[in-house]
C-alpha positions as CSV (number, residue, x, y, z in Angstrom):
1,M,-30.8,6.2,2.7
2,P,-28.0,7.9,3.4
3,Y,-25.2,6.7,2.4
4,V,-21.9,6.9,4.8
5,E,-17.9,6.7,3.6
6,E,-15.2,6.9,6.1
7,M,-11.8,6.5,6.7
8,D,-10.3,3.4,9.1
9,E,-7.2,5.0,9.8
10,K,-5.8,1.8,12.4
11,G,-7.2,-1.1,9.9
12,E,-9.8,-2.7,12.4
13,V,-11.9,-3.8,9.5
14,F,-9.6,-4.6,6.8
15,R,-6.0,-4.9,8.6
16,K,-4.8,-2.0,6.8
17,P,-6.4,1.4,6.0
18,D,-8.9,1.8,4.0
19,K,-12.5,3.7,3.3
20,I,-15.6,2.1,4.7
21,D,-18.6,2.6,3.1
22,L,-22.2,1.6,5.0
23,D,-26.0,2.6,4.5
24,L,-27.6,3.8,7.4
25,I,-31.0,4.0,8.0
26,I,-32.3,6.6,10.4
27,K,-36.1,7.0,11.4
28,D,-37.8,8.2,14.1
29,G,-34.4,8.4,16.2
30,V,-34.0,4.3,15.7
31,L,-30.3,3.4,13.7
32,L,-30.3,0.7,11.1
33,I,-26.5,0.0,9.4
34,A,-27.3,-2.1,5.8
35,E,-25.9,-4.0,3.8
36,I,-27.3,-4.4,0.8
37,K,-25.7,-6.9,-2.2
38,S,-26.8,-8.5,-5.0
39,S,-25.6,-11.8,-3.3
40,I,-23.7,-12.3,0.0
41,S,-21.3,-14.8,1.1
42,Q,-19.7,-15.5,5.3
43,G,-16.4,-13.4,4.0
44,D,-19.5,-10.6,3.7
45,L,-21.0,-11.0,6.1
46,S,-18.0,-11.1,8.4
47,T,-17.0,-7.5,7.1
48,F,-20.2,-6.3,7.5
49,L,-20.1,-7.1,11.0
50,R,-16.7,-5.6,11.4
51,K,-17.6,-2.3,9.5
52,A,-20.5,-1.7,11.6
53,A,-18.8,-2.4,15.1
54,F,-16.0,0.4,13.6
55,Y,-18.8,2.5,13.0
56,Q,-20.5,2.3,16.1
57,G,-17.2,2.3,17.8
58,K,-16.3,5.3,15.9
59,H,-19.7,7.2,16.8
60,N,-19.8,5.7,20.4
61,V,-23.3,4.8,19.1
62,K,-25.6,1.5,19.5
63,T,-27.2,0.3,16.7
64,D,-30.8,-0.4,17.0
65,H,-30.7,-3.2,13.8
66,L,-27.8,-4.8,11.5
67,V,-29.9,-5.3,8.5
68,V,-28.6,-7.5,5.2
69,L,-30.5,-7.6,2.2
70,S,-30.0,-9.8,-0.8
71,P,-31.3,-11.9,-3.6
72,M,-28.9,-15.1,-3.1
73,V,-26.8,-16.0,-0.5
74,D,-23.6,-18.5,-0.8
75,A,-24.9,-22.3,-1.0
76,R,-21.0,-23.2,-0.3
77,D,-21.1,-21.2,3.5
78,D,-23.0,-22.1,6.0
79,I,-24.8,-18.4,7.0
80,R,-27.9,-19.0,5.7
81,S,-29.1,-19.2,9.3
82,A,-27.4,-16.2,10.3
83,V,-28.7,-14.3,7.6
84,L,-32.4,-15.4,8.1
């Protein structure tokens, strides 16, 4: 799985300049942006969505799918329906 690290000079993702890392899956012309974590919270999901939007805007591409893989979803956050 290709790992991409890009610099967000304008601070679009974290509100300050920082490196952005993403996992990309490209097969037969289909682009997926993936987040693989041991656990995920609502904040993690929001960050992932901002990272994906940053990548799509910077490269002028539209992803076919956004994928989050995690065996544990933080029960304190009501994101299970959004993630599943």
